[in-house]
C-alpha positions in Angstrom: 0.1 -0.2 0.1 1.2 3.2 -1.0 0.4 6.0 1.7 -0.1 9.9 0.8 0.2 12.2 4.7 -1.9 15.0 5.1 -1.3 17.0 8.2 -3.1 21.1 9.3 -2.6 22.7 12.2 -6.3 23.7 12.5 -10.1 22.7 11.5 -10.8 25.2 9.4 -7.5 25.0 6.8 -8.0 23.1 3.6 -5.9 20.3 2.5 -6.5 20.0 -1.0 -3.2 22.5 -1.4 -1.1 18.8 -0.1 -2.7 16.5 -2.3 -1.0 17.3 -5.4 -1.7 14.2 -7.5 -2.9 11.1 -5.2 -4.3 9.0 -7.5 -2.9 5.1 -6.4 -2.2 6.3 -2.8 -4.2 6.0 0.1 -4.7 9.4 2.0 -4.3 9.8 5.6 -5.3 13.4 7.0 -4.2 14.7 11.0 -5.4 17.7 12.3 -3.0 18.8 14.7 0.1 20.3 15.4 3.2 19.3 14.1 4.8 19.8 17.1 2.7 16.4 18.4 5.2 13.4 17.6 4.6 11.7 14.4 4.1 8.6 16.5 1.5 10.4 18.7 -0.9 11.3 15.9 -4.1 9.9 15.7 -3.3 8.9 12.0 0.3 8.7 12.4 -0.2 5.6 14.9 -2.7 4.3 12.4 0.1 4.4 9.7 2.8 2.7 11.6 0.7 0.0 13.1 0.4 -0.7 9.4 3.9 -0.4 8.8 5.2 -2.7 12.0 2.3 -5.2 9.6 4.3 -5.3 6.7 1.3 -3.1 4.6 3.1 -0.2 3.5 5.0 0.1 0.7 6.1 4.1 0.4 4.9 7.0 2.9 4.5 10.3 0.6 4.3 13.8 2.0 4.1 17.0 0.3 7.2 18.6 2.5 8.8 17.7 5.2 7.4 20.3 7.8 4.2 18.6 7.0 5.4 15.1 9.0 7.7 16.9 11.8 8.3 20.8 12.7 11.2 18.9 15.4 14.3 17.3 14.0 14.3 14.6 16.2 10.5 13.8 15.6 11.4 13.5 12.1 15.1 11.7 12.1 13.1 9.1 14.9 9.9 8.9 12.2 12.5 8.4 9.3 14.8 5.8 11.3 11.1 3.9 12.1 10.4 3.5 8.2 13.5 2.8 7.8 13.8 0.1 9.7 10.7 -1.7 7.9 12.8 -0.9 4.7 10.0 1.8 3.4 10.9 4.9 2.0 9.5 8.4 3.1 9.5 10.6 -0.3 9.0 14.4 0.0 7.7 16.1 -3.3 8.4 19.4 -2.8 11.7 18.7 -1.6 12.4 15.9 -4.2 13.8 13.8 -1.6 13.3 10.4 -0.9 14.6 8.9 2.1 16.0 5.3 0.7 16.9 4.5 -3.1 15.4 2.4 -5.5 17.5 -0.7 -4.5 16.6 0.0 -0.9 19.8 1.6 1.0 19.9 4.7 2.4 20.7 7.6 0.3 23.6 10.0 3.0 23.4 13.1 0.9 19.6 12.6 0.9 19.2 12.2 4.8 21.7 15.5 5.1 19.9 17.4 2.9 16.5 16.5 4.9 18.6 17.2 8.4 19.4 20.6 7.7 15.7 21.3 6.1 14.3 19.6 9.6 16.6 22.2 11.0 15.1 25.2 8.8 11.6 23.9 9.7 11.9 23.8 13.4 13.7 27.3 13.1 11.0 28.7 11.6 8.0 27.1 13.8 10.4 29.1 17.0 10.5 32.4 14.8 6.6 32.5 14.1 5.9 31.7 18.0 8.8 34.5 18.8 6.7 36.8 16.7 3.3 35.7 17.9 5.1 37.1 21.8 6.6 39.9 20.9 2.9 40.9 18.9 0.9 39.8 22.4 3.4 41.8 24.1 3.2 45.4 21.8 -0.8 45.1 22.0 -0.7 44.3 26.0 1.3 47.3 25.8 -0.8 49.3 24.3 -3.8 48.0 26.3 -5.5 45.9 23.3 -4.8 42.7 24.3 -7.5 40.5 26.1 -6.6 36.9 25.5 -7.7 34.9 23.2 -11.4 35.1 22.0 -13.7 32.0 23.3 -14.6 29.6 20.9 -11.3 30.5 18.1 -9.9 27.8 15.9 -7.4 27.0 18.1 -9.2 26.1 21.3 -11.7 23.7 19.2 -8.4 22.2 17.9 -7.2 21.3 21.5 -10.9 20.3 22.4 -10.8 18.0 19.6 -7.1 16.2 20.4 -7.8 15.1 23.3 -7.6 11.5 23.1 -11.4 10.8 24.9 -12.9 13.2 22.5 -10.8 12.2 19.4 -12.2 8.9 19.5 -15.6 9.6 20.1 -15.4 12.2 16.5 -14.4 9.0 15.0 -17.3 7.5 16.0 -19.2 10.4 15.3 -17.7 10.7 11.8 -18.4 7.0 10.9 -22.5 7.5 12.0 -23.1 4.6 13.1 -23.9 4.7 16.9 -26.0 6.9 18.9 -24.3 9.9 21.3 -25.3 7.7 24.2 -23.6 4.7 22.8 -20.8 6.7 21.6 -20.5 8.0 25.7 -20.6 4.5 27.2 -17.7 3.3 24.9 -15.8 6.5 25.3 -16.5 7.7 29.1 -17.4 11.0 27.8 -20.3 12.9 29.2 -23.1 12.8 26.8 -23.0 17.0 26.7 -19.8 16.7 25.9 -20.2 14.6 22.9 -23.2 17.0 21.7 -20.5 19.5 21.6 -17.8 17.5 20.2 -20.4 17.0 17.4 -21.1 20.2 16.9 -17.6 21.8 16.9 -16.2 18.5 15.3 -18.4 17.5 12.3 -19.1 21.5 11.0 -15.0 21.5 10.8 -14.8 18.8 8.8 
């Protein structure tokens, strides 16, 4: 199975830009921060389970920062796939972790590592600019904290393990809210909130 992996940081972001040509691929999409380790993401876990079961031939992503925003996680994920002799292909950079003969290309690994560092630095710079903007707004008396119900709050709420599990049941549409509440241990009122926030943002 050839897998195309897509990740966006918020529920209202579109994934179409990353899916240039997915013909012949099984597409997996994660809605989470790039700071979350690949192995801890909802779809990341599913992919690794398939990998360990010998069901994956290759993993393709549009760019390195979609797989990881952290160099340590990037290299750790590459090692997991290399251990199963499965190549990870990065479209925008024109790089792949293994050559056609299954051997690791040291030059490719070096370039991927460098670009991973650049991606991590970009993320740090973005957060620093955000902090600077908040400090300036505070100094001017124009900052009052995050607006209730903002996208990030919603994403954080839906990313909680039990809430994420409940949302998966809701997507399938086979069970009633009360049944999902029993299966996940989530209060029925929370299930209603998950349904409202999760399904309307997908």
